[in-house]
C-alpha positions as YAML, in Angstrom:
chain: A
units: angstrom
residues:
- id: 1
  name: MET
  ca: [12.57, -17.91, 13.53]
- id: 2
  name: LEU
  ca: [14.22, -20.10, 10.35]
- id: 3
  name: ASP
  ca: [17.96, -21.33, 10.35]
- id: 4
  name: ASN
  ca: [20.28, -18.46, 10.35]
- id: 5
  name: ASP
  ca: [20.24, -18.88, 6.52]
- id: 6
  name: GLY
  ca: [16.78, -19.50, 6.04]
- id: 7
  name: THR
  ca: [14.05, -17.90, 3.68]
- id: 8
  name: LEU
  ca: [10.36, -17.45, 3.91]
- id: 9
  name: GLY
  ca: [8.24, -17.54, 0.70]
- id: 10
  name: VAL
  ca: [4.67, -16.01, 0.96]
- id: 11
  name: LEU
  ca: [2.25, -17.50, -1.67]
- id: 12
  name: GLY
  ca: [-0.59, -14.97, -2.49]
- id: 13
  name: CYS
  ca: [0.62, -11.84, -0.29]
- id: 14
  name: GLY
  ca: [-2.21, -9.87, -0.17]
- id: 15
  name: THR
  ca: [-3.46, -7.81, 2.91]
- id: 16
  name: VAL
  ca: [-2.46, -10.88, 5.87]
- id: 17
  name: GLY
  ca: [0.74, -11.82, 3.86]
- id: 18
  name: GLU
  ca: [2.03, -8.03, 3.25]
- id: 19
  name: ALA
  ca: [1.00, -7.70, 6.87]
- id: 20
  name: ILE
  ca: [3.54, -10.58, 8.34]
- id: 21
  name: VAL
  ca: [5.97, -9.52, 5.83]
- id: 22
  name: ARG
  ca: [5.83, -5.79, 7.49]
- id: 23
  name: GLY
  ca: [5.80, -7.24, 10.56]
- id: 24
  name: LEU
  ca: [8.97, -9.42, 10.26]
- id: 25
  name: ILE
  ca: [11.28, -6.88, 8.05]
- id: 26
  name: ARG
  ca: [10.00, -4.09, 11.00]
- id: 27
  name: SER
  ca: [10.86, -6.21, 13.87]
- id: 28
  name: GLY
  ca: [14.19, -7.37, 12.31]
- id: 29
  name: SER
  ca: [12.96, -11.23, 12.71]
- id: 30
  name: LEU
  ca: [13.57, -11.57, 8.72]
- id: 31
  name: ALA
  ca: [15.92, -9.04, 6.24]
- id: 32
  name: PRO
  ca: [13.94, -8.55, 3.15]
- id: 33
  name: ALA
  ca: [16.69, -10.21, 1.04]
- id: 34
  name: ARG
  ca: [15.14, -13.38, 3.18]
- id: 35
  name: LEU
  ca: [11.71, -13.25, 1.77]
- id: 36
  name: SER
  ca: [10.18, -14.06, -1.27]
- id: 37
  name: VAL
  ca: [6.28, -13.21, -2.11]
- id: 38
  name: SER
  ca: [3.95, -14.07, -5.20]
- id: 39
  name: THR
  ca: [0.69, -12.43, -6.20]
- id: 40
  name: ARG
  ca: [-1.69, -13.09, -9.34]
- id: 41
  name: ARG
  ca: [-0.53, -9.78, -10.67]
- id: 42
  name: THR
  ca: [3.11, -8.09, -12.30]
- id: 43
  name: GLU
  ca: [1.98, -4.58, -10.99]
- id: 44
  name: ALA
  ca: [1.31, -6.09, -7.27]
- id: 45
  name: ALA
  ca: [4.65, -7.78, -7.59]
- id: 46
  name: GLU
  ca: [6.45, -4.71, -8.56]
- id: 47
  name: ALA
  ca: [4.90, -2.90, -5.94]
- id: 48
  name: LEU
  ca: [5.42, -5.33, -3.19]
- id: 49
  name: ALA
  ca: [8.98, -5.16, -4.41]
- id: 50
  name: ALA
  ca: [9.52, -1.73, -4.33]
- id: 51
  name: LYS
  ca: [8.19, -1.11, -1.21]
- id: 52
  name: HIS
  ca: [9.64, -3.97, 1.00]
- id: 53
  name: GLY
  ca: [12.38, -4.79, -0.94]
- id: 54
  name: VAL
  ca: [11.95, -8.39, -1.25]
- id: 55
  name: ARG
  ca: [11.77, -10.40, -4.22]
- id: 56
  name: ALA
  ca: [7.99, -10.56, -6.03]
- id: 57
  name: THR
  ca: [6.84, -12.51, -8.66]
- id: 58
  name: VAL
  ca: [3.68, -13.69, -10.03]
- id: 59
  name: ASP
  ca: [5.39, -17.52, -10.41]
- id: 60
  name: ASN
  ca: [4.11, -19.87, -6.91]
- id: 61
  name: LEU
  ca: [6.21, -22.40, -7.48]
- id: 62
  name: SER
  ca: [9.20, -20.66, -7.75]
- id: 63
  name: VAL
  ca: [8.92, -19.02, -4.42]
- id: 64
  name: ALA
  ca: [8.01, -22.72, -3.24]
- id: 65
  name: ARG
  ca: [11.44, -24.07, -4.70]
- id: 66
  name: GLU
  ca: [13.56, -21.17, -3.30]
- id: 67
  name: ALA
  ca: [12.03, -20.96, 0.25]
- id: 68
  name: SER
  ca: [12.78, -23.14, 3.64]
- id: 69
  name: ALA
  ca: [9.24, -22.12, 4.84]
- id: 70
  name: VAL
  ca: [6.26, -21.30, 3.19]
- id: 71
  name: LEU
  ca: [3.11, -19.03, 4.14]
- id: 72
  name: VAL
  ca: [0.37, -20.12, 2.22]
- id: 73
  name: SER
  ca: [-1.83, -16.85, 2.13]
- id: 74
  name: LEU
  ca: [-4.54, -17.63, -0.32]
- id: 75
  name: LYS
  ca: [-8.38, -17.45, -0.72]
- id: 76
  name: PRO
  ca: [-10.07, -20.55, 0.38]
- id: 77
  name: GLN
  ca: [-11.41, -21.43, -3.37]
- id: 78
  name: GLN
  ca: [-7.85, -21.17, -4.48]
- id: 79
  name: LEU
  ca: [-5.70, -23.25, -2.26]
- id: 80
  name: GLN
  ca: [-6.01, -26.24, -3.98]
- id: 81
  name: GLY
  ca: [-5.59, -25.27, -7.45]
- id: 82
  name: VAL
  ca: [-1.79, -24.02, -6.23]
- id: 83
  name: LEU
  ca: [-1.08, -27.16, -3.58]
- id: 84
  name: ASP
  ca: [-2.93, -29.88, -5.53]
- id: 85
  name: ALA
  ca: [0.19, -30.35, -8.21]
- id: 86
  name: GLU
  ca: [3.15, -32.69, -8.10]
- id: 87
  name: GLU
  ca: [5.36, -29.89, -8.77]
- id: 88
  name: MET
  ca: [4.47, -27.94, -5.66]
- id: 89
  name: ARG
  ca: [4.25, -31.39, -3.70]
- id: 90
  name: ALA
  ca: [7.84, -31.89, -4.91]
- id: 91
  name: ALA
  ca: [8.71, -27.78, -3.83]
- id: 92
  name: LEU
  ca: [7.66, -27.98, -0.45]
- id: 93
  name: ARG
  ca: [8.39, -32.02, 0.26]
- id: 94
  name: GLY
  ca: [9.74, -31.40, 4.15]
- id: 95
  name: LYS
  ca: [9.45, -27.68, 4.42]
- id: 96
  name: LEU
  ca: [6.93, -26.38, 6.78]
- id: 97
  name: VAL
  ca: [3.97, -24.81, 5.56]
- id: 98
  name: LEU
  ca: [1.62, -22.60, 7.19]
- id: 99
  name: SER
  ca: [-2.14, -21.85, 5.84]
- id: 100
  name: THR
  ca: [-4.36, -19.11, 6.69]
- id: 101
  name: ALA
  ca: [-7.04, -20.28, 4.13]
- id: 102
  name: ALA
  ca: [-10.30, -19.74, 6.31]
- id: 103
  name: GLY
  ca: [-12.20, -23.16, 6.78]
- id: 104
  name: VAL
  ca: [-9.84, -25.19, 4.92]
- id: 105
  name: ARG
  ca: [-8.89, -28.26, 7.70]
- id: 106
  name: LEU
  ca: [-5.20, -29.51, 7.80]
- id: 107
  name: GLU
  ca: [-6.90, -33.15, 6.97]
- id: 108
  name: GLN
  ca: [-7.46, -31.50, 3.38]
- id: 109
  name: ILE
  ca: [-4.31, -29.61, 3.08]
- id: 110
  name: ARG
  ca: [-2.45, -33.16, 4.27]
- id: 111
  name: ARG
  ca: [-4.11, -34.77, 1.52]
- id: 112
  name: TRP
  ca: [-2.36, -32.14, -1.25]
- id: 113
  name: LEU
  ca: [1.00, -32.18, 0.88]
- id: 114
  name: PRO
  ca: [1.29, -35.53, 2.65]
- id: 115
  name: GLU
  ca: [4.84, -35.19, 3.18]
- id: 116
  name: SER
  ca: [4.87, -31.38, 4.47]
- id: 117
  name: PRO
  ca: [4.99, -30.24, 8.41]
- id: 118
  name: LEU
  ca: [1.59, -28.10, 8.14]
- id: 119
  name: ILE
  ca: [0.27, -25.48, 10.32]
- id: 120
  name: ARG
  ca: [-3.16, -23.70, 10.09]
- id: 121
  name: ALA
  ca: [-3.29, -20.05, 11.18]
- id: 122
  name: MET
  ca: [-6.13, -18.27, 11.75]
- id: 123
  name: PRO
  ca: [-5.19, -14.19, 12.02]
- id: 124
  name: ASN
  ca: [-7.69, -11.23, 12.05]
- id: 125
  name: THR
  ca: [-7.16, -7.89, 10.09]
- id: 126
  name: PRO
  ca: [-5.43, -6.06, 13.18]
- id: 127
  name: CYS
  ca: [-2.46, -7.80, 12.04]
- id: 128
  name: THR
  ca: [-1.91, -5.06, 9.12]
- id: 129
  name: ILE
  ca: [-1.45, -2.76, 12.18]
- id: 130
  name: GLY
  ca: [0.83, -4.89, 14.58]
- id: 131
  name: GLU
  ca: [-2.27, -5.29, 16.90]
- id: 132
  name: GLY
  ca: [-3.44, -8.81, 15.56]
- id: 133
  name: MET
  ca: [-4.48, -12.37, 17.11]
- id: 134
  name: THR
  ca: [-3.38, -15.28, 15.18]
- id: 135
  name: ILE
  ca: [-3.80, -18.84, 16.83]
- id: 136
  name: VAL
  ca: [-2.26, -21.58, 15.35]
- id: 137
  name: SER
  ca: [-2.54, -25.29, 15.10]
- id: 138
  name: ARG
  ca: [-0.51, -28.42, 14.54]
- id: 139
  name: GLY
  ca: [-0.83, -30.91, 12.22]
- id: 140
  name: PRO
  ca: [0.63, -34.36, 12.58]
- id: 141
  name: LEU
  ca: [4.34, -33.88, 11.08]
- id: 142
  name: ALA
  ca: [4.36, -30.64, 12.81]
- id: 143
  name: THR
  ca: [6.73, -30.54, 15.51]
- id: 144
  name: ASP
  ca: [7.46, -27.90, 18.73]
- id: 145
  name: ALA
  ca: [10.27, -26.43, 16.75]
- id: 146
  name: HIS
  ca: [7.73, -25.46, 13.78]
- id: 147
  name: VAL
  ca: [4.88, -24.36, 16.38]
- id: 148
  name: ARG
  ca: [7.70, -21.99, 17.93]
- id: 149
  name: THR
  ca: [8.60, -20.88, 14.40]
- id: 150
  name: ALA
  ca: [4.90, -20.17, 13.66]
- id: 151
  name: VAL
  ca: [4.24, -18.34, 17.04]
- id: 152
  name: ARG
  ca: [7.44, -16.71, 16.63]
- id: 153
  name: LEU
  ca: [6.28, -15.19, 12.73]
- id: 154
  name: PHE
  ca: [2.98, -14.34, 13.89]
- id: 155
  name: GLN
  ca: [3.91, -12.49, 17.09]
- id: 156
  name: THR
  ca: [5.62, -9.79, 14.76]
- id: 157
  name: VAL
  ca: [2.00, -8.55, 14.27]
- id: 158
  name: GLY
  ca: [0.61, -8.63, 17.25]
- id: 159
  name: ARG
  ca: [-0.06, -12.34, 19.68]
- id: 160
  name: CYS
  ca: [-0.12, -15.24, 18.85]
- id: 161
  name: ILE
  ca: [-1.22, -19.13, 21.06]
- id: 162
  name: GLU
  ca: [-1.69, -22.43, 20.17]
- id: 163
  name: LEU
  ca: [-4.75, -24.29, 20.33]
- id: 164
  name: GLU
  ca: [-5.97, -27.91, 18.72]
- id: 165
  name: GLU
  ca: [-7.89, -27.57, 15.37]
- id: 166
  name: LYS
  ca: [-11.35, -28.39, 16.74]
- id: 167
  name: SER
  ca: [-11.51, -24.92, 18.42]
- id: 168
  name: MET
  ca: [-10.84, -23.69, 15.09]
- id: 169
  name: ASP
  ca: [-14.31, -22.66, 13.78]
- id: 170
  name: VAL
  ca: [-15.03, -20.28, 16.90]
- id: 171
  name: VAL
  ca: [-11.67, -18.76, 16.37]
- id: 172
  name: THR
  ca: [-12.78, -18.24, 13.00]
- id: 173
  name: ALA
  ca: [-15.78, -16.22, 14.52]
- id: 174
  name: LEU
  ca: [-14.51, -14.84, 17.47]
- id: 175
  name: ASN
  ca: [-11.09, -13.91, 16.14]
- id: 176
  name: SER
  ca: [-11.72, -13.31, 12.01]
- id: 177
  name: SER
  ca: [-15.18, -12.09, 12.50]
- id: 178
  name: GLY
  ca: [-14.94, -10.00, 16.19]
- id: 179
  name: PRO
  ca: [-13.35, -6.90, 14.76]
- id: 180
  name: ALA
  ca: [-16.25, -6.68, 12.73]
- id: 181
  name: PHE
  ca: [-18.70, -6.64, 15.95]
- id: 182
  name: ALA
  ca: [-16.23, -4.56, 17.42]
- id: 183
  name: TYR
  ca: [-16.85, -2.02, 15.05]
- id: 184
  name: LEU
  ca: [-20.43, -1.85, 15.12]
- id: 185
  name: ILE
  ca: [-20.59, -1.79, 19.09]
- id: 186
  name: ILE
  ca: [-17.55, 1.34, 18.01]
- id: 187
  name: GLU
  ca: [-20.14, 2.75, 15.96]
- id: 188
  name: ALA
  ca: [-23.17, 2.61, 18.12]
- id: 189
  name: LEU
  ca: [-21.64, 4.23, 21.22]
- id: 190
  name: ALA
  ca: [-20.46, 7.16, 18.56]
- id: 191
  name: GLU
  ca: [-23.97, 7.82, 17.88]
- id: 192
  name: GLY
  ca: [-25.25, 7.84, 21.12]
- id: 193
  name: GLY
  ca: [-22.35, 10.50, 21.48]
- id: 194
  name: VAL
  ca: [-23.72, 12.49, 18.86]
- id: 195
  name: MET
  ca: [-27.40, 12.31, 19.81]
- id: 196
  name: MET
  ca: [-26.33, 13.78, 23.01]
- id: 197
  name: GLY
  ca: [-24.26, 16.50, 21.27]
- id: 198
  name: LEU
  ca: [-20.79, 15.95, 20.64]
- id: 199
  name: ARG
  ca: [-19.26, 16.10, 16.77]
- id: 200
  name: ARG
  ca: [-19.37, 12.77, 15.28]
- id: 201
  name: ASP
  ca: [-15.32, 12.75, 14.68]
- id: 202
  name: VAL
  ca: [-14.68, 13.56, 18.31]
- id: 203
  name: ALA
  ca: [-17.19, 11.07, 19.49]
- id: 204
  name: MET
  ca: [-15.48, 8.25, 17.39]
- id: 205
  name: GLU
  ca: [-12.25, 8.95, 18.57]
- id: 206
  name: ILE
  ca: [-13.46, 9.11, 22.48]
- id: 207
  name: ALA
  ca: [-15.31, 5.49, 21.79]
- id: 208
  name: ALA
  ca: [-12.58, 3.82, 19.80]
- id: 209
  name: GLN
  ca: [-9.47, 4.78, 22.11]
- id: 210
  name: MET
  ca: [-12.11, 4.00, 24.86]
- id: 211
  name: LEU
  ca: [-12.92, 0.54, 23.78]
- id: 212
  name: HIS
  ca: [-8.89, 0.32, 23.14]
- id: 213
  name: GLY
  ca: [-7.73, 1.15, 26.50]
- id: 214
  name: SER
  ca: [-10.50, -0.84, 27.67]
- id: 215
  name: ALA
  ca: [-9.66, -4.22, 25.96]
- id: 216
  name: ARG
  ca: [-5.47, -3.50, 27.17]
- id: 217
  name: MET
  ca: [-6.61, -3.08, 30.72]
- id: 218
  name: VAL
  ca: [-8.11, -6.58, 30.48]
- id: 219
  name: LEU
  ca: [-4.83, -8.60, 28.68]
- id: 220
  name: GLN
  ca: [-2.54, -5.79, 30.72]
- id: 221
  name: THR
  ca: [-3.91, -6.31, 34.30]
- id: 222
  name: GLY
  ca: [-5.15, -9.95, 33.66]
- id: 223
  name: MET
  ca: [-8.03, -9.09, 35.71]
- id: 224
  name: HIS
  ca: [-11.86, -10.43, 34.74]
- id: 225
  name: PRO
  ca: [-13.53, -7.80, 32.63]
- id: 226
  name: ALA
  ca: [-16.40, -8.35, 35.50]
- id: 227
  name: ALA
  ca: [-13.89, -6.92, 37.99]
- id: 228
  name: LEU
  ca: [-13.05, -4.21, 36.03]
- id: 229
  name: LYS
  ca: [-16.35, -3.44, 35.06]
- id: 230
  name: ASP
  ca: [-17.42, -3.42, 39.12]
- id: 231
  name: GLN
  ca: [-14.49, -0.79, 39.71]
- id: 232
  name: VAL
  ca: [-16.37, 1.72, 36.85]
- id: 233
  name: THR
  ca: [-19.71, 1.11, 39.11]
- id: 234
  name: THR
  ca: [-20.39, 3.06, 41.61]
- id: 235
  name: PRO
  ca: [-23.89, 3.23, 43.52]
- id: 236
  name: ALA
  ca: [-26.46, 5.25, 42.12]
- id: 237
  name: GLY
  ca: [-24.06, 6.22, 39.15]
- id: 238
  name: CYS
  ca: [-24.60, 6.80, 35.43]
- id: 239
  name: THR
  ca: [-22.74, 3.61, 34.91]
- id: 240
  name: ILE
  ca: [-24.85, 1.73, 36.38]
- id: 241
  name: ALA
  ca: [-28.01, 3.41, 34.58]
- id: 242
  name: GLY
  ca: [-26.07, 2.52, 31.40]
- id: 243
  name: LEU
  ca: [-25.46, -0.88, 32.16]
- id: 244
  name: LEU
  ca: [-28.92, -1.47, 33.08]
- id: 245
  name: THR
  ca: [-30.03, -0.46, 29.61]
- id: 246
  name: LEU
  ca: [-27.41, -2.61, 27.75]
- id: 247
  name: GLU
  ca: [-28.91, -5.74, 29.84]
- id: 248
  name: ASP
  ca: [-32.49, -4.78, 28.84]
- id: 249
  name: GLY
  ca: [-31.72, -4.75, 25.41]
- id: 250
  name: ARG
  ca: [-29.91, -8.59, 26.27]
- id: 251
  name: ILE
  ca: [-26.53, -6.93, 25.21]
- id: 252
  name: ARG
  ca: [-24.65, -10.32, 26.39]
- id: 253
  name: SER
  ca: [-27.13, -12.59, 24.74]
- id: 254
  name: VAL
  ca: [-27.15, -11.07, 21.57]
- id: 255
  name: LEU
  ca: [-23.37, -11.04, 21.19]
- id: 256
  name: ALA
  ca: [-22.88, -14.46, 22.41]
- id: 257
  name: ARG
  ca: [-25.56, -15.76, 19.83]
- id: 258
  name: ALA
  ca: [-23.35, -13.76, 17.32]
- id: 259
  name: VAL
  ca: [-20.32, -15.82, 18.14]
- id: 260
  name: GLU
  ca: [-22.72, -19.24, 17.72]
- id: 261
  name: GLU
  ca: [-24.21, -18.08, 14.59]
- id: 262
  name: ALA
  ca: [-20.80, -17.09, 13.17]
- id: 263
  name: THR
  ca: [-19.14, -20.23, 14.30]
- id: 264
  name: ARG
  ca: [-21.78, -22.43, 12.35]
- id: 265
  name: VAL
  ca: [-20.98, -20.58, 9.54]
- id: 266
  name: ALA
  ca: [-17.72, -20.74, 9.65]
- id: 267
  name: SER
  ca: [-17.96, -24.92, 9.95]
- id: 268
  name: ARG
  ca: [-18.91, -24.60, 6.58]
- id: 269
  name: LEU
  ca: [-16.13, -22.60, 4.64]
- id: 270
  name: GLY
  ca: [-13.92, -24.33, 2.76]
- id: 271
  name: GLN
  ca: [-16.32, -27.26, 2.47]
- id: 272
  name: SER
  ca: [-16.86, -27.68, -0.84]
...
């Protein structure tokens, strides 16, 4: 992924950053000795060092200086304060920098780090269990080799593809907000099971595994969801009755509009 002796630094090793660290170590892509991370609190740094065997500190600059490439996993409002400094520019000059900050565009980061190859990444929370989806976009100085490094890095916690940055607002809505939409659907389906007599824990397990399995059917077969839906829908059966009820409630329109509205809000994130 990196050079044989290359190291990866993670600035802001919170939920997403730690998921990446865990995935890299679990997959054998990078040994703990080739990872260094920073956090805001000393206690958190000590916990990360004890849990993963990585070097952990509260000093962002030292991590940036020592690393061959850097994953910046800070909140959008923290990004400029950390990156827009002469010492940080010098520490990251010529190094691959990957940012997961929602709404912060490559052109903004390039103003702070004009001599660094930049890649913007949008992961989602299922990365924490190795079932994530990440989309990456390259900046002007990023090469195919840089993109391959980024893709391999994020593939340790799920799937990863490259898209142009113009797609990132809708990606933020669909990929990063999407799990919340899916959780709402699972909760609603489980409530239906409870209403019809199932225990809540049983209904929740069935609904969650059903959605998980259905999603994997789409990914593994490559079939269109409509074709898979038709396989389950027999004449005069219970499935078509339920589907028509969903259509009465404009389920397609409501879900599509949720993505549309979330995209509008995402376009304003990170734009102070």
